[in-house]
Backbone bond lengths (Angstrom), bond angles and torsions (degrees), N, CA, C in turn:
res aa  C-N    CA-C-N  psi(-1)  N-CA   C-N-CA  omega(-1)  CA-C   N-CA-C  phi
1 X - - - 1.481 - - 1.540 106.06 -
2 X 1.240 118.86 133.61 1.492 123.59 174.26 1.432 110.44 -114.88
3 X 1.386 114.26 127.06 1.488 123.30 172.84 1.495 111.82 -111.25
4 X 1.207 120.76 123.03 1.569 124.12 -176.01 1.593 102.60 -113.90
5 X 1.275 107.97 133.13 1.554 116.15 172.98 1.506 112.17 -124.41
6 X 1.317 113.52 138.75 1.459 122.19 -174.18 1.619 101.95 -114.10
7 X 1.251 117.08 156.62 1.457 126.20 -179.21 1.490 106.76 -98.76
8 X 1.375 119.42 116.26 1.408 123.85 172.14 1.398 113.42 -135.24
9 X 1.407 118.30 109.51 1.512 124.25 179.66 1.499 109.37 61.24
10 X 1.256 120.04 40.70 1.435 123.84 174.87 1.601 113.63 83.34
11 X 1.290 111.12 1.53 1.517 112.48 -175.73 1.499 112.41 -117.66
12 X 1.259 121.35 151.26 1.446 132.63 -178.47 1.486 106.89 -87.35
13 X 1.316 117.01 111.50 1.520 118.92 176.39 1.505 104.93 -111.42
14 X 1.393 116.36 136.97 1.421 117.66 178.88 1.549 108.34 -90.45
15 X 1.272 112.89 143.59 1.432 123.58 173.86 1.484 112.79 -115.81
16 X 1.351 109.80 127.83 1.489 116.89 178.78 1.527 113.20 -66.42
17 X 1.269 118.61 127.76 1.452 120.23 178.99 1.595 106.98 -121.51
18 X 1.310 111.74 117.68 1.436 116.86 175.71 1.555 114.68 -115.24
19 X 1.306 115.24 -10.33 1.462 118.88 -179.30 1.489 109.91 -149.53
20 X 1.311 113.20 -178.23 1.456 118.54 -176.82 1.593 105.69 -77.76
21 X 1.225 113.37 -31.70 1.534 115.71 179.15 1.451 111.46 -66.33
22 X 1.301 122.58 -35.60 1.439 126.16 173.76 1.523 110.21 -57.53
23 X 1.283 115.30 -47.78 1.480 120.61 -174.76 1.513 110.91 -65.63
24 X 1.394 115.36 -32.96 1.521 116.33 179.91 1.486 111.61 -74.13
25 X 1.312 119.57 -20.67 1.527 120.04 -172.68 1.556 110.43 -79.17
26 X 1.339 116.37 -21.78 1.486 117.69 -169.79 1.516 109.19 -100.08
27 X 1.362 114.34 159.76 1.429 120.56 172.23 1.521 108.83 -115.19
28 X 1.409 120.76 86.95 1.427 118.07 -167.48 1.453 112.58 -81.17
29 X 1.385 118.90 163.60 1.383 121.91 167.91 1.558 110.61 -109.13
30 X 1.282 114.25 -12.96 1.532 123.75 179.78 1.482 110.10 -145.51
31 X 1.322 112.70 125.04 1.482 117.26 174.29 1.566 106.52 -117.20
32 X 1.320 119.25 110.34 1.421 119.86 -176.90 1.521 108.49 -107.28
33 X 1.321 112.59 125.97 1.513 116.32 179.66 1.516 107.54 -118.84
34 X 1.369 110.97 127.51 1.473 118.67 -179.05 1.630 103.82 -114.15
35 X 1.294 115.27 117.19 1.343 120.43 -173.85 1.575 116.68 38.71
36 X 1.278 112.99 64.96 1.479 115.12 -170.84 1.551 113.03 -71.01
37 X 1.326 115.86 148.74 1.385 121.22 175.49 1.507 115.62 -86.26
38 X 1.284 121.77 -179.21 1.503 120.12 176.14 1.390 118.68 -59.79
39 X 1.423 114.53 -43.07 1.459 121.14 -178.14 1.524 111.25 -61.77
40 X 1.389 116.38 -44.35 1.484 118.19 178.81 1.458 112.39 -69.29
41 X 1.282 120.68 -30.53 1.437 120.24 171.90 1.526 112.62 -67.73
42 X 1.260 117.96 -37.29 1.439 123.68 174.69 1.527 112.61 -63.28
43 X 1.279 116.18 -44.28 1.507 124.51 177.70 1.574 105.63 -52.40
44 X 1.314 116.58 -58.68 1.425 125.13 -174.60 1.501 109.03 -54.16
45 X 1.352 116.75 -48.65 1.407 121.74 -172.91 1.548 110.26 -66.90
46 X 1.372 118.71 -42.88 1.428 119.11 -175.71 1.584 111.91 -76.58
47 X 1.274 118.08 -32.35 1.444 121.19 -178.58 1.460 113.19 -84.88
48 X 1.315 120.29 -40.75 1.603 122.10 -178.61 1.484 111.24 -108.46
49 X 1.350 119.79 -9.49 1.398 116.71 -172.51 1.453 120.13 66.65
50 X 1.395 115.74 24.67 1.464 122.66 -178.00 1.551 106.25 -108.99
51 X 1.291 115.11 125.63 1.414 120.16 173.32 1.568 112.85 -91.36
52 X 1.283 121.65 116.02 1.367 128.09 -176.63 1.459 110.74 -78.49
53 X 1.357 120.92 132.72 1.474 120.76 177.33 1.546 113.73 -74.88
54 X 1.371 109.17 151.27 1.497 113.70 177.40 1.532 110.81 -74.93
55 X 1.337 112.28 167.65 1.508 111.74 -179.34 1.496 113.10 -64.60
56 X 1.338 118.79 -36.09 1.378 123.33 177.71 1.555 114.91 -64.75
57 X 1.380 110.78 -33.32 1.552 114.83 177.94 1.529 107.69 -72.67
58 X 1.309 123.97 -28.84 1.443 125.39 179.55 1.542 107.58 -72.58
59 X 1.291 117.73 -40.29 1.540 118.62 -175.74 1.520 110.10 -76.12
60 X 1.326 118.26 -38.86 1.457 121.25 -171.19 1.565 112.20 -86.73
61 X 1.171 119.38 7.81 1.506 118.00 -178.72 1.438 108.94 -74.22
62 X 1.338 115.72 145.50 1.571 117.67 179.20 1.533 107.06 -74.73
63 X 1.331 108.96 154.21 1.481 119.26 -176.71 1.501 111.60 -64.69
64 X 1.344 116.35 -29.07 1.524 123.30 176.56 1.549 111.87 -70.04
65 X 1.309 117.51 -25.83 1.480 122.66 -178.71 1.520 116.17 -104.27
66 X 1.267 117.43 27.16 1.442 119.71 -174.85 1.518 109.60 -79.83
67 X 1.251 119.87 -11.24 1.445 120.74 -178.60 1.651 101.95 -137.89
68 X 1.310 119.75 115.94 1.468 118.76 -179.15 1.519 106.95 -152.44
69 X 1.356 117.21 169.74 1.375 126.08 178.50 1.466 107.27 -109.31
70 X 1.341 122.49 126.03 1.461 122.37 177.46 1.526 115.06 -78.35
71 X 1.286 115.49 171.76 1.364 121.53 -172.45 1.558 113.43 -64.36
72 X 1.236 112.46 -28.27 1.558 119.65 171.94 1.391 120.66 -84.26
73 X 1.383 117.21 -0.61 1.462 126.87 177.03 1.495 109.71 97.47
74 X 1.284 122.65 -0.60 1.482 125.23 178.72 1.499 108.30 -68.49
75 X 1.318 117.74 139.21 1.451 124.08 175.07 1.495 111.49 -94.77
76 X 1.358 115.96 123.68 1.390 120.81 178.93 1.532 112.42 -111.99
77 X 1.381 116.89 132.23 1.418 124.19 178.30 1.560 108.29 -124.83
78 X 1.306 117.55 151.46 1.434 126.35 173.13 1.563 106.58 -128.19
79 X 1.290 114.97 120.29 1.496 119.00 -176.24 1.504 110.65 -135.01
80 X 1.407 118.45 138.13 1.343 121.13 -179.76 1.556 104.76 -94.77
81 X 1.363 112.26 140.61 1.480 120.80 174.66 1.591 108.73 -123.05
82 X 1.331 113.96 140.52 1.393 122.62 -175.60 1.537 109.23 -75.07
83 X 1.334 117.85 138.89 1.479 116.50 177.31 1.603 102.91 -137.53
84 X 1.341 110.36 117.20 1.580 119.94 171.22 1.485 113.65 -89.74
85 X 1.303 117.03 136.65 1.412 117.50 -177.41 1.589 105.42 -125.89
86 X 1.246 118.87 138.60 1.551 122.22 -179.90 1.472 112.91 -69.44
87 X 1.418 115.85 -33.02 1.430 118.68 -175.56 1.514 114.59 -103.27
88 X 1.345 117.11 17.46 1.468 120.24 179.41 1.474 110.01 -167.96
89 X 1.402 114.02 176.79 1.408 113.50 179.76 1.555 116.32 -76.80
90 X 1.263 115.44 165.82 1.506 125.79 -173.77 1.456 104.30 -67.70
91 X 1.366 119.17 158.12 1.343 125.92 173.20 1.561 112.13 -158.89
92 X 1.339 117.07 170.61 1.485 118.95 179.81 1.561 106.56 -112.99
93 X 1.289 112.23 148.29 1.447 116.77 179.10 1.518 105.77 -125.45
94 X 1.307 117.17 126.36 1.405 123.18 -175.16 1.624 110.29 -89.91
95 X 1.347 107.05 125.68 1.519 116.24 -179.03 1.415 110.78 -109.43
96 X 1.371 117.20 135.38 1.444 122.43 176.84 1.493 108.97 -95.65
97 X 1.347 115.46 127.15 1.523 121.01 174.40 1.405 112.60 -107.42
98 X 1.258 125.18 142.35 1.455 128.77 -178.82 1.589 105.13 -134.82
99 X 1.231 122.04 118.54 1.426 128.28 -178.40 1.561 104.62 -104.06
100 X 1.234 114.54 107.42 1.499 117.61 -178.46 1.482 111.60 -154.64
101 X 1.472 114.86 138.60 1.480 116.93 -177.72 1.442 117.18 54.35
102 X 1.305 117.81 37.19 1.420 126.35 176.24 1.651 108.54 61.01
103 X 1.354 115.23 31.15 1.440 119.12 178.15 1.573 105.06 -130.57
104 X 1.343 110.62 144.59 1.528 113.70 172.21 1.538 105.89 -102.54
105 X 1.279 112.37 122.30 1.484 123.55 166.52 1.505 114.84 -97.56
106 X 1.384 116.96 128.04 1.437 118.34 176.80 1.525 107.27 -125.29
107 X 1.298 115.32 139.63 1.481 120.38 -178.38 1.569 105.33 -136.35
108 X 1.400 112.10 122.66 1.408 119.94 176.36 1.552 114.47 -145.84
109 X 1.210 122.11 154.09 1.464 120.27 -172.00 1.524 117.53 -75.36
110 X 1.350 117.42 -17.09 1.430 122.93 176.91 1.581 110.27 -149.60
111 X 1.323 110.99 158.84 1.462 115.97 179.68 1.486 110.90 -71.38
112 X 1.342 115.84 139.32 1.559 120.90 -177.45 1.425 108.54 -118.04
113 X 1.342 113.68 145.41 1.531 120.29 -179.24 1.550 114.10 -61.86
114 X 1.369 116.90 -25.11 1.401 114.77 175.98 1.494 113.60 -72.16
115 X 1.251 119.85 -35.59 1.529 123.32 173.96 1.516 110.01 -63.20
116 X 1.382 117.60 -42.84 1.456 118.93 178.95 1.547 110.21 -61.80
117 X 1.290 111.46 -43.40 1.511 115.88 -179.41 1.556 114.34 -63.31
118 X 1.281 115.28 -40.78 1.506 119.09 174.92 1.544 109.39 -61.04
119 X 1.319 118.39 -46.98 1.450 119.87 -178.37 1.551 113.17 -60.39
120 X 1.348 112.21 -40.98 1.478 115.72 -178.43 1.634 109.83 -69.71
121 X 1.319 114.55 -33.64 1.466 113.73 -174.42 1.463 110.71 -83.29
122 X 1.359 119.73 -28.31 1.467 121.29 170.24 1.475 118.55 -60.57
123 X 1.329 109.46 -31.19 1.531 114.49 179.74 1.544 110.37 -77.94
124 X 1.307 114.33 -26.85 1.446 116.73 -176.29 1.488 114.74 -97.30
125 X 1.279 119.81 -2.41 1.470 127.05 -173.68 1.506 109.43 -125.91
126 X 1.280 122.27 82.73 1.463 122.70 -177.48 1.560 110.24 -66.66
127 X 1.257 117.86 141.17 1.504 125.68 178.59 1.474 114.14 84.38
128 X 1.349 118.18 -2.48 1.507 124.65 177.00 1.554 112.57 -67.83
129 X 1.280 118.20 -28.94 1.469 124.87 -171.98 1.407 105.11 -121.09
130 X 1.320 118.89 130.46 1.508 131.20 177.21 1.495 112.77 -116.28
131 X 1.367 119.76 -37.25 1.485 118.67 173.70 1.509 104.46 -154.61
132 X 1.388 109.44 -165.64 1.502 114.84 -177.72 1.413 116.77 -70.98
133 X 1.419 116.95 -21.24 1.532 114.93 179.22 1.498 106.76 -78.20
134 X 1.355 126.37 -27.27 1.336 125.06 171.97 1.497 113.48 -61.29
135 X 1.317 118.56 -35.92 1.337 124.64 177.24 1.594 113.18 -62.87
136 X 1.254 115.18 -40.06 1.491 125.54 178.30 1.506 108.45 -67.29
137 X 1.355 113.61 -50.68 1.487 116.20 178.42 1.497 115.26 -59.94
138 X 1.466 111.66 -38.09 1.474 115.45 177.88 1.542 112.55 -63.26
139 X 1.350 112.30 -34.00 1.544 114.00 179.09 1.571 110.79 -71.42
140 X 1.294 115.78 -35.22 1.519 115.44 173.45 1.449 112.29 -63.97
141 X 1.425 118.56 -43.72 1.459 124.07 -174.42 1.560 105.18 -63.24
142 X 1.190 117.57 -43.41 1.511 124.11 -179.39 1.429 108.50 -64.91
143 X 1.372 117.82 -40.52 1.481 117.59 176.61 1.544 114.01 -60.59
144 X 1.376 115.54 -36.42 1.487 116.17 175.32 1.496 110.42 -69.23
145 X 1.336 122.39 -35.44 1.415 123.83 -179.63 1.586 110.26 -68.73
146 X 1.435 114.50 -36.15 1.390 117.62 -178.71 1.590 107.54 -71.03
147 X 1.295 117.44 -34.52 1.470 118.62 178.21 1.548 109.23 -67.72
148 X 1.315 114.33 -37.21 1.505 117.52 -178.26 1.514 108.08 -62.65
149 X 1.352 117.76 -43.05 1.451 123.70 178.47 1.480 109.54 -61.27
150 X 1.307 117.90 -41.30 1.503 122.18 179.29 1.548 110.16 -60.09
151 X 1.345 112.23 -44.39 1.527 115.51 177.17 1.527 117.55 -59.42
152 X 1.387 107.18 -37.45 1.562 114.02 174.58 1.529 109.86 -59.81
153 X 1.388 114.09 -42.20 1.450 115.10 -179.63 1.645 110.06 -67.92
154 X 1.317 117.70 -34.59 1.470 117.21 175.20 1.639 110.20 -63.79
155 X 1.206 117.19 -37.75 1.447 123.38 179.26 1.453 110.86 -60.96
156 X 1.407 116.19 -49.01 1.472 120.91 174.76 1.456 114.21 -63.14
157 X 1.281 119.93 -43.75 1.476 121.77 177.27 1.483 112.18 -62.48
158 X 1.276 121.70 -40.42 1.451 125.28 178.47 1.513 110.37 -68.66
159 X 1.253 121.15 -30.75 1.459 123.37 177.89 1.532 112.08 -65.69
160 X 1.374 109.83 -34.92 1.495 116.34 -179.68 1.639 106.83 -73.69
161 X 1.323 116.84 -39.81 1.430 121.14 179.93 1.528 108.14 -66.03
162 X 1.482 117.46 -39.73 1.427 116.43 177.21 1.521 115.58 -60.76
163 X 1.263 117.72 -40.88 1.449 118.78 177.99 1.508 111.14 -63.93
164 X 1.326 119.80 -32.90 1.466 122.20 -179.12 1.449 110.00 -75.94
165 X 1.304 120.27 -41.75 1.504 127.32 -174.44 1.627 108.64 -71.35
166 X 1.424 113.93 -40.30 1.543 114.06 -173.82 1.543 110.56 -97.82
167 X 1.351 113.93 29.87 1.535 112.18 171.72 1.499 106.57 -85.17
168 X 1.362 111.70 171.22 1.432 116.46 -176.74 1.539 117.58 -62.24
169 X 1.252 114.00 -46.46 1.451 116.50 175.14 1.581 110.94 -117.23
170 X 1.278 116.22 127.99 1.420 123.21 179.99 1.540 110.36 -120.59
171 X 1.327 116.45 108.78 1.400 124.88 -178.60 1.600 109.61 -76.01
172 X 1.296 110.73 164.12 1.517 112.22 -177.93 1.585 106.53 -70.46
173 X 1.322 120.37 -28.71 1.544 114.81 179.09 1.500 106.55 -69.98
174 X 1.378 120.10 -40.78 1.540 118.41 177.18 1.478 109.62 -63.24
175 X 1.381 124.74 -33.17 1.398 119.73 -176.39 1.509 110.89 -77.06
176 X 1.364 113.84 -28.89 1.484 112.77 172.48 1.375 117.00 -67.23
177 X 1.270 117.52 -37.80 1.511 121.62 175.96 1.500 110.70 -70.31
178 X 1.278 120.36 -34.80 1.516 123.31 176.74 1.579 108.71 -63.90
179 X 1.423 114.12 -44.72 1.422 119.29 -177.62 1.524 110.29 -61.98
180 X 1.367 114.83 -41.85 1.432 116.25 179.77 1.567 109.86 -69.34
181 X 1.328 122.99 -37.96 1.503 117.62 177.62 1.443 112.24 -68.54
182 X 1.364 116.42 -32.70 1.501 120.67 -178.58 1.615 105.77 -64.17
183 X 1.299 113.74 -47.33 1.504 117.31 -174.56 1.581 108.47 -65.39
184 X 1.351 116.06 -35.74 1.519 114.61 178.51 1.580 110.99 -67.96
185 X 1.348 116.96 -37.48 1.391 118.93 -178.87 1.555 109.98 -71.15
186 X 1.176 115.81 -38.69 1.547 120.44 178.25 1.575 109.69 -60.15
187 X 1.321 115.09 -45.90 1.462 118.41 177.82 1.592 110.05 -59.97
188 X 1.350 112.32 -45.67 1.489 111.78 179.54 1.485 112.79 -65.59
189 X 1.305 118.01 -41.01 1.485 120.21 179.81 1.562 108.72 -60.74
190 X 1.328 119.79 -42.14 1.452 122.16 179.26 1.598 108.84 -61.76
191 X 1.333 116.83 -42.77 1.436 117.41 -178.88 1.413 112.79 -66.53
192 X 1.364 117.18 -34.55 1.546 122.21 173.69 1.490 113.00 -59.45
193 X 1.383 110.27 -45.07 1.480 115.36 -178.80 1.576 111.56 -66.35
194 X 1.239 115.15 -40.49 1.579 120.72 172.93 1.396 114.50 -60.17
195 X 1.450 112.57 -44.07 1.523 115.47 176.77 1.414 116.09 -61.79
196 X 1.369 116.86 -37.13 1.479 121.05 178.13 1.489 110.67 -71.30
197 X 1.261 120.67 -32.23 1.397 122.29 178.62 1.569 110.64 -67.73
198 X 1.298 116.52 -40.07 1.432 120.76 177.71 1.507 111.14 -70.82
199 X 1.297 118.30 -37.63 1.497 117.19 177.09 1.507 110.98 -69.21
200 X 1.398 115.36 -36.63 1.502 114.54 173.34 1.418 116.72 -59.04
201 X 1.376 116.60 -37.70 1.496 121.07 -179.30 1.530 108.19 -69.43
202 X 1.289 120.99 -36.81 1.416 119.24 -179.15 1.493 114.85 -73.78
203 X 1.317 118.24 -38.96 1.461 122.04 173.23 1.506 109.41 -59.77
204 X 1.291 116.25 -50.83 1.414 119.93 176.11 1.478 118.22 -54.23
205 X 1.312 115.29 -36.16 1.483 117.27 176.44 1.522 111.35 -66.63
206 X 1.298 114.59 -40.20 1.416 117.80 176.50 1.530 115.65 -62.93
207 X 1.343 114.50 -34.53 1.451 115.75 179.27 1.496 109.53 -76.25
208 X 1.343 119.50 -39.03 1.424 120.32 177.44 1.538 114.24 -62.20
209 X 1.273 114.31 -33.25 1.525 122.30 -171.47 1.628 109.32 -81.12
210 X 1.249 113.67 0.14 1.598 119.18 175.32 1.515 104.23 50.06
211 X 1.235 115.26 48.41 1.551 120.46 173.01 1.562 111.61 -95.97
212 X 1.304 117.20 -14.26 1.409 118.98 -172.45 1.544 110.67 -104.83
213 X 1.366 115.66 150.10 1.451 119.43 173.11 1.537 113.76 -83.60
214 X 1.218 123.38 178.52 1.453 118.31 -173.02 1.469 114.58 -62.99
215 X 1.270 123.40 -34.21 1.476 125.16 173.66 1.433 113.49 -59.61
216 X 1.358 110.09 -55.10 1.403 117.42 179.11 1.530 115.50 -63.12
217 X 1.298 118.83 -30.20 1.408 122.90 176.19 1.554 111.84 -67.22
218 X 1.362 112.73 -40.57 1.495 119.14 172.65 1.516 114.76 -63.26
219 X 1.332 110.30 -37.72 1.565 110.66 178.57 1.500 112.40 -70.30
220 X 1.412 117.66 -34.60 1.377 122.95 170.60 1.494 116.07 -55.78
221 X 1.286 113.96 -45.84 1.471 123.01 178.24 1.504 106.84 -58.43
222 X 1.359 120.70 -49.16 1.469 124.82 178.00 1.472 111.83 -55.67
223 X 1.353 115.99 -40.47 1.445 115.44 176.90 1.458 116.23 -64.18
224 X 1.463 114.17 -38.27 1.394 122.43 176.73 1.621 109.07 -59.37
225 X 1.314 115.14 -42.43 1.420 118.43 -178.64 1.572 113.90 -67.08
226 X 1.366 114.70 -35.92 1.504 119.47 177.52 1.484 107.33 -66.72
227 X 1.393 118.75 -41.91 1.485 118.67 176.19 1.434 114.64 -62.01
228 X 1.325 116.86 -40.87 1.554 118.94 -179.66 1.569 107.28 -65.21
229 X 1.413 116.98 -33.38 1.478 115.19 179.76 1.542 114.74 -65.80
230 X 1.319 108.26 -24.02 1.485 116.94 179.22 1.528 115.21 -75.00
231 X 1.295 113.38 -26.62 1.411 117.37 -172.28 1.627 110.01 -69.96
232 X 1.351 113.72 -32.27 1.520 115.07 176.69 1.528 110.47 -68.81
233 X 1.293 118.68 -30.95 1.431 124.37 178.21 1.584 113.33 -65.70
234 X 1.352 109.66 -48.75 1.422 118.91 178.53 1.636 109.52 -61.34
235 X 1.251 119.07 -41.21 1.381 127.96 -178.96 1.573 108.24 -62.93
236 X 1.327 115.16 -45.20 1.463 122.26 178.80 1.510 108.66 -65.10
237 X 1.335 120.82 -44.59 1.403 121.59 -178.46 1.608 112.15 -68.08
238 X 1.330 116.04 -29.81 1.332 114.75 177.20 1.613 111.72 -67.98
239 X 1.329 115.56 -36.95 1.404 119.36 175.88 1.520 114.08 -65.76
240 X 1.416 112.72 -38.58 1.445 118.80 178.92 1.622 109.05 -64.72
241 X 1.300 112.77 -41.36 1.490 119.33 -175.12 1.602 104.15 -62.71
242 X 1.355 113.74 -47.81 1.567 117.08 -177.74 1.546 109.62 -58.08
243 X 1.331 114.25 -42.19 1.451 117.73 -177.56 1.465 109.52 -63.52
244 X 1.355 119.47 -46.27 1.453 123.43 -179.22 1.539 111.46 -66.21
245 X 1.280 118.50 -37.51 1.414 121.25 175.53 1.551 112.73 -64.44
246 X 1.375 113.49 -43.21 1.467 115.04 176.41 1.433 115.58 -63.99
247 X 1.392 115.71 -40.37 1.433 124.29 177.95 1.530 111.08 -60.99
248 X 1.295 116.31 -45.56 1.542 123.53 -178.72 1.592 106.43 -63.69
249 X 1.328 118.16 -49.43 1.478 120.74 179.96 1.541 109.61 -60.44
250 X 1.291 113.97 -39.41 1.491 119.86 -179.53 1.587 110.86 -60.66
251 X 1.261 115.48 -44.27 1.433 122.77 -178.81 1.590 110.54 -66.91
252 X 1.322 108.94 -38.04 1.518 113.78 178.13 1.580 110.74 -65.39
253 X 1.220 112.71 -39.47 1.494 120.89 178.68 1.543 110.96 -68.14
254 X 1.299 118.95 -30.89 1.404 123.59 175.69 1.512 110.94 -77.48
255 X 1.300 121.46 -33.83 1.395 119.17 174.97 1.605 109.07 -69.41
256 X 1.304 116.15 -42.95 1.411 119.66 175.75 1.483 116.05 -60.50
257 X 1.258 114.13 -39.84 1.606 118.76 171.93 1.457 113.75 -62.59
258 X 1.411 116.15 -30.30 1.503 116.02 177.62 1.622 107.59 -68.39
259 X 1.332 112.88 -41.40 1.498 114.88 178.88 1.599 109.58 -62.15
260 X 1.280 116.12 -46.74 1.512 115.90 179.97 1.557 112.43 -65.32
261 X 1.388 115.06 -30.62 1.443 117.22 174.39 1.503 114.93 -63.22
262 X 1.302 114.05 -40.85 1.488 114.36 175.26 1.492 113.44 -58.27
263 X 1.386 116.76 -46.35 1.387 120.92 -178.19 1.502 111.19 -62.82
264 X 1.343 115.84 -39.75 1.571 122.02 179.76 1.406 108.40 -64.12
265 X 1.332 122.68 -52.35 1.476 126.11 173.16 1.475 117.21 -46.84
266 X 1.380 111.09 -48.03 1.548 118.50 -175.74 1.474 107.05 -67.88
267 X 1.309 116.30 -41.90 1.558 115.20 -176.08 1.567 109.09 -68.38
268 X 1.313 117.10 -37.56 1.465 116.13 177.00 1.488 114.84 -68.35
269 X 1.355 113.52 -36.65 1.504 117.80 -179.58 1.504 110.55 -74.36
270 X 1.274 125.83 -34.06 1.379 120.04 178.34 1.493 117.80 -96.64
271 X 1.296 116.67 14.44 1.429 125.41 176.86 1.581 108.19 -69.90
272 X 1.398 119.34 -49.16 1.445 122.17 -177.70 1.570 110.86 -62.99
273 X 1.333 121.78 -42.93 1.437 121.81 177.31 1.467 109.52 -59.08
274 X 1.354 116.77 -44.43 1.551 119.72 -177.13 1.517 106.79 -61.90
275 X 1.328 116.87 -46.34 1.455 115.68 175.71 1.523 119.56 -53.41
276 X 1.350 113.82 -45.99 1.481 119.20 178.89 1.530 111.12 -63.75
277 X 1.463 113.18 -38.59 1.501 113.55 -175.82 1.504 106.03 -73.07
278 X 1.295 119.85 -30.24 1.465 118.83 176.98 1.485 113.62 -66.52
279 X 1.316 115.63 -40.41 1.392 119.79 -178.86 1.573 110.48 -65.57
280 X 1.297 115.81 -42.67 1.457 119.55 179.97 1.546 113.45 -74.61
281 X 1.274 115.67 -15.27 1.460 121.22 172.64 1.452 117.32 -83.31
282 X 1.414 114.94 -4.16 1.509 116.57 -177.20 1.584 109.59 -79.32
283 X 1.267 117.51 163.75 1.459 123.37 -174.29 1.551 103.18 -92.59
284 X 1.250 115.36 90.81 1.545 122.98 168.23 1.509 110.65 -75.71
285 X 1.347 111.76 154.21 1.533 113.86 173.41 1.407 109.44 -70.42
286 X 1.378 126.77 -31.39 1.369 131.25 174.23 1.513 103.66 -121.16
287 X 1.384 112.32 107.74 1.450 117.15 179.59 1.615 108.07 -73.21
288 X 1.319 111.56 135.47 1.457 116.69 -178.80 1.511 113.82 -62.78
289 X 1.336 114.32 -32.24 1.551 113.82 -178.39 1.454 112.36 -76.51
290 X 1.317 115.18 -23.79 1.543 116.80 173.74 1.521 115.86 -89.11
291 X 1.360 119.62 -34.74 1.338 126.47 -178.89 1.519 114.05 -78.50
292 X 1.333 110.67 -34.92 1.536 120.44 -178.17 1.463 107.62 -130.50
293 X 1.321 116.31 123.86 1.462 119.95 -179.11 1.519 118.06 -70.14
294 X 1.380 113.28 -16.86 1.518 118.69 178.14 1.498 111.23 -95.15
295 X 1.333 118.10 10.90 1.457 116.57 -173.91 1.595 109.79 -71.05
296 X 1.320 122.03 -43.80 1.387 123.17 -178.55 1.617 110.69 -64.63
297 X 1.366 120.79 -46.93 1.343 122.87 177.41 1.466 115.91 -63.09
298 X 1.280 117.40 -32.24 1.470 122.86 176.50 1.490 107.66 -70.41
299 X 1.252 120.60 -41.70 1.521 125.00 -178.17 1.580 107.07 -64.84
300 X 1.319 117.31 -42.43 1.517 121.80 179.00 1.507 113.39 -60.76
301 X 1.421 108.45 -44.42 1.524 112.46 -179.14 1.498 110.14 -71.79
302 X 1.307 119.41 -32.65 1.487 121.56 -176.74 1.528 106.92 -68.60
303 X 1.417 116.94 -38.50 1.419 121.68 179.22 1.449 113.94 -64.73
304 X 1.282 115.03 -45.92 1.515 121.19 177.52 1.514 110.54 -62.35
305 X 1.330 116.88 -47.00 1.492 119.33 -177.18 1.543 109.71 -62.59
306 X 1.343 117.64 -40.43 1.415 126.09 -178.77 1.522 111.48 -65.92
307 X 1.319 117.62 -30.46 1.460 122.97 -178.28 1.589 109.54 -81.83
308 X 1.460 115.53 -39.87 1.466 119.27 -175.42 1.451 110.20 -74.82
309 X 1.339 120.61 -36.56 1.402 128.98 -172.66 1.550 109.48 -54.06
310 X 1.434 117.10 -52.85 1.470 115.15 -177.28 1.477 113.71 -67.03
311 X 1.484 120.25 -32.12 1.323 119.40 177.37 1.566 112.80 -66.61
312 X 1.375 115.00 -38.41 1.523 114.68 176.48 1.463 111.68 -65.41
313 X 1.291 119.55 -37.62 1.465 125.29 179.30 1.565 107.67 -63.61
314 X 1.340 121.57 -48.41 1.440 124.27 -174.91 1.496 110.27 -70.46
315 X 1.295 118.71 -29.57 1.461 121.02 173.73 1.441 113.28 -70.03
316 X 1.362 115.10 -44.55 1.484 120.97 177.60 1.538 113.20 -55.48
317 X 1.382 115.22 -41.95 1.375 121.56 176.70 1.482 119.49 -76.13
318 X 1.394 111.07 -4.60 1.527 118.37 178.66 1.525 110.80 77.58
319 X 1.205 120.33 22.70 1.575 120.88 -176.56 1.584 107.00 -87.34
320 X 1.250 119.72 -10.03 1.482 117.31 -177.06 1.525 111.75 -105.32
321 X 1.359 114.62 6.05 1.532 120.54 176.44 1.454 109.04 -76.78
């Protein structure tokens, strides 16, 4: 799918493109391609002279070559964008940007909420977009906001987990659910941190390349400050996640120790009766039960007393609580 946007009075207006002729008639500032087919790739190449990278080329590019200038002077950037899904774990989607002929070309395998938000905001805020570089900076700024919203979601989720973990009684089922939730939030927090690192690198590359005017340079600096402010939050969340993980594992160990404690007390309590029964089961020359009529009753009384006495002593010392 190809989405073409033209600049009118500082607003991004989308133009419907159904054929190659429709694309030739417009003077776009942003050409956004979501999982483009062969025809759409051919249109872009023949009209603008831009060769769009394949999905495999975008994923397999080395980290050191994520930002480079092509032989024809086109500027190529590869940036990861965070994508949260309700029915699955979060992930990052790599987007290929090409800056050529005063046009921003973006290629990604699926539509992203950040791109939808930028399109919606540009239509409702006249004067916010002046050229294709403003579109790119707006995407990076929105990416930082999206990551901040994701961090707020992590905060809320961890608050729920905290109330579950720090309750008076934590069952094994509750602990398993808490560990699953903690692992999910730790994965999301790590992806947010990686996403912010990648965005910082991209914005820093634009600033070092002297491609921005004074206003755009100041906007890039503000994006960098926003990203730096998120670093402290991700570090705090990592500490909170580690604390909740240790607390949950500690409660699991306590529950397991309670089970081991029961077996330990039972083994100690029933050791004397077992010893008495073993002695009375030996083959004496004169069997007590035959030589003395009170032999069996005495053995039973001794076994009961030897079993009750340890329980009474353990309970008095508070070891059974």
